[in-house]
N, C-alpha and C positions, 0 to 999 in steps of 0.2 A: 159949244156943245160937243160933247165927246160921245161917240157911238162905239160900243163894243159888240163885236159879232161873236155869236156862239157857234164856233166851227163844228163842234160835235152835233149840234142841232141841225146845221146845214147838211152834214154828212148823213144824218139819219133821214132827212127829207129826200135826199138824192139816191139813197140806197134802200130805203124801207120798202115794205110790202106794197104800199100804194104806188110808188114809182116803178117797182118791178112789174106790177100789174099793167100799168100804162104802157110800158115798153113791150111787154109780152103781147098785148092786144094789137098794137100797131105793127109789130114784126109779123105776127100771125096773119094779119090782113094783107100785108105786103107780099108775103110768101104765097098766100092763097091767090092773089091777083096774078103773080108771076107764074104759078103753076097752072093757071087757067089758060095760058097761051098754048095753042095746039102743038102737039108733038111734030117734030120735023124728021122723024126717023121711021123706017119701016122694018119691022113691026113697031107700032106705037109703044111708047114707054108705059109700063104699068105702075111704076113707082114715081113719086113726086120728084121733079127736077131740083127744087129748091127746099132748103131746110133752115130752121132757126137754130142758132147757136148762142149760148150764153157768153157774153163778153164782159160781164160785170167785174168791177174791182171794188176796193173799199171806199172809193170816192163817188162812183156813179153806177146807176143801173144801165146796162147796155145789152143790146142784142145784135147779132149779125145774121143777115139772110144771105146764104151762100149756096152755090151750086153743089149738088150732092154727088159729085163724081165726074168722071171724064165725059160720059154721055151728056150730062147736064151742062158741062162747060161748052160742048159743041152746040147744044141747043141755045145757050146764052149768046154765043158768038153769031149764030144765024139770026136770032130773033130779037135780041136786046130786051128780053122779057122783064128783067129787073128794072131797067131804065123806064120802060113803058109803064110798069106797075107804079113807079114813083110819081108819074104824071097823072095818075087817075084820081 
């Protein structure tokens, strides 16, 4: 038996609007959980510490949740909020 894969079909599944929506939803949930960790600075931060960034290419839908600046990086170093958010 010979199986022929439709590579363009796989690419469409992995980059299409449905895949984009799935990774958007999960990245937004992760960023929300990480941003829910209490502020470690005084005065407390008024902006979210973590943001979602598009990391897609022509092969896969991807998102990155990253610290939104130097203050956010210090928050992450103290709290490990992203790591904790992954475990929830």
